C-alpha positions in Angstrom: -185.4 118.8 10.7 -186.1 121.9 12.3 -187.2 124.6 9.0 -185.2 127.3 10.4 -182.7 125.1 10.3 -183.2 124.6 6.3 -183.2 128.2 6.1 -180.3 129.0 7.3 -178.8 125.8 4.7 -180.4 127.3 2.2 -178.9 130.8 3.0 -175.7 129.2 3.6 -175.8 127.6 -0.1 -176.6 130.4 -2.0 -174.2 132.7 -0.8 -171.8 129.6 -1.3 -172.9 129.9 -5.0 -173.0 133.7 -5.6 -169.3 133.8 -4.3 -168.0 130.9 -6.8 -169.8 132.5 -9.7 -168.3 135.8 -8.9 -164.8 134.3 -8.6 -165.2 132.3 -12.0 -166.5 135.7 -14.0 -163.5 137.5 -12.2 -161.0 134.2 -13.5 -163.0 134.1 -17.2 -162.6 138.3 -17.8 -158.9 137.9 -16.3 -158.2 135.2 -18.8 -160.0 137.3 -21.5 -157.5 140.4 -21.1 -154.7 137.9 -20.9 -155.8 136.6 -24.5 -156.3 140.0 -26.0 -152.8 141.5 -25.2 -151.6 143.2 -27.8 -148.0 144.6 -28.7 -147.7 147.9 -27.5 -149.9 147.6 -24.4 -149.1 148.6 -20.9 -148.4 145.9 -18.7 -148.0 146.3 -14.6 -146.5 142.6 -13.2 -147.7 141.6 -9.8 -144.0 142.6 -8.7 -145.0 146.5 -9.7 -142.9 146.4 -12.9 -144.2 148.5 -15.9 -143.6 148.1 -18.8 -144.5 147.6 -22.8 -145.6 144.3 -23.8 -143.2 142.8 -26.6 -143.8 139.1 -27.8 -145.3 135.8 -26.1 -143.8 132.6 -26.3 -146.6 130.5 -25.9 -144.8 127.5 -25.8 -143.1 128.1 -22.9 -146.0 130.7 -21.1 -144.1 133.5 -20.8 -144.1 137.0 -21.9 -141.3 139.6 -22.8 -141.7 143.3 -21.9 -139.9 146.0 -23.0 -138.8 148.4 -20.0 -137.1 151.6 -21.5 -135.2 149.4 -23.9 -134.5 147.0 -21.3 -136.7 143.4 -22.4 -137.5 141.0 -19.4 -138.8 138.0 -19.5 -142.2 137.4 -17.0 -144.6 134.5 -16.7 -147.9 134.7 -17.9 -149.3 134.6 -14.7 -147.5 137.7 -13.5 -149.2 140.1 -15.3 -151.0 142.1 -12.5 -153.0 144.5 -15.4 -153.2 145.3 -19.2 -153.7 149.2 -20.2 -154.1 148.8 -23.9 -152.3 151.1 -26.2 -153.8 153.9 -27.2 -153.0 153.0 -31.5 -155.4 149.7 -30.5 -157.9 151.7 -28.4 -161.1 152.9 -30.6 -160.9 156.9 -30.4 -163.8 158.7 -30.2 -163.1 161.6 -32.0 -163.8 164.7 -29.1 -166.9 166.6 -29.1 -166.2 170.4 -29.0 -169.0 172.0 -26.5 -170.6 174.9 -27.8 -171.5 177.3 -25.4 -174.8 179.8 -26.3 -174.5 183.3 -24.9 -178.1 184.5 -23.2 -179.3 187.7 -24.9 -178.6 190.6 -22.5 -181.2 190.6 -19.5 -182.8 194.0 -18.5 -181.4 195.1 -15.1 -185.1 196.5 -13.0 -184.4 198.6 -11.1 -187.2 198.9 -8.2 -185.0 201.2 -5.9 -185.3 204.3 -7.8 -189.7 203.5 -8.3 -191.3 205.6 -6.2 -194.5 204.5 -4.7 
C-alpha cells in the first residue's frame, strides 16, 4: 500500500471519528436539556410555536404547552429549544458601577508664555 494512501485513509478516518463524536455530544446535550424541562420554561417547537411548558406525559412521550391560555399537546421530539423560566435560573444580583471622578486637571496654557 502506498504511504500517501495510508495517510489519506488515516485523515479521513480521523475526520469521521471527530464528526461522529461531536454529533453524539450535541445529541447528549439536547437530551439533557429536554430532561431538565420544568413547568414555566419557555419552549419553541420545530414549527416555530412559542409556548410555556405546562406538563409532560412520560407514558405517551408528549408535552403540553400553554400558549396564552390555549393548551396544545406535542411530541417531546418537536421541541426545538428551551429557555428556562426566570424563576428557575439563579440570578446574580446586578452589580452597581461606581464612577470615580478624577480631580480636575490643571490647565497648562502655553500660549501666553513669552520666550
